[in-house]
C-alpha positions, -999 to 999 in steps of 0.1 A, spaced: 910 107 56 879 125 43 858 111 20 854 122 -15 818 129 -30 811 131 -65 789 167 -78 758 154 -90 724 175 -107 694 156 -100 660 170 -114 623 158 -106 590 171 -89 597 185 -55 569 177 -31 560 178 11 562 145 25 565 128 57 600 107 64 616 92 88 578 74 99 582 58 133 617 74 145 625 102 170 630 120 138 603 118 118 594 152 102 577 167 71 606 173 42 605 182 10 615 154 -12 623 153 -51 613 123 -73 629 117 -100 619 105 -133 632 71 -124 612 72 -94 640 77 -70 628 93 -39 653 120 -26 650 141 6 663 177 -3 689 193 21 701 229 20 739 225 26 740 252 54 704 252 63 686 233 89 680 194 83 642 195 99 631 234 81 643 254 57 625 278 40 643 282 9 643 241 6 599 248 12 599 270 -16 607 240 -39 578 223 -31 550 222 -53 577 224 -81 596 205 -109 635 213 -96 668 207 -109 694 206 -84 732 205 -79 749 189 -48 760 156 -33 741 124 -26 745 109 6 720 76 10 681 87 3 695 121 14 708 150 -15 724 183 2 723 208 -27 742 236 -33 720 251 -56 686 243 -65 656 265 -89 622 258 -103 627 245 -139 601 240 -163 583 204 -162 594 182 -194 559 189 -207 560 222 -206 590 226 -235 577 200 -255 541 217 -257 558 254 -258 578 239 -287 547 223 -304 528 254 -304 557 279 -316 559 252 -344 520 247 -352 505 273 -380 484 301 -373 448 295 -369 427 310 -402 410 343 -392 372 344 -401 359 369 -425 333 397 -413 300 397 -432 289 427 -449 
């Protein structure tokens, strides 16, 4: 009987890191670090587990991904860059801030 996995959404910073150190499967992979500090290896469903260009393009960005957790691997159906948590709050703060005064020109 097949195991039913729960579809999840995770978000965090995607970075390239060396995984599976000291094993025959040692390689660089894109790892998502969540706000709670959990590190998940990102693998696109249907992509190559060792080198996948769409997954590689996520490195260095805040990412939101939807997929299935398998231990420390997150097999995703969809993943896209998302604004950093600080970006949305600073944008809201800028929008709420009063406009600066214009300096009067001398005659």
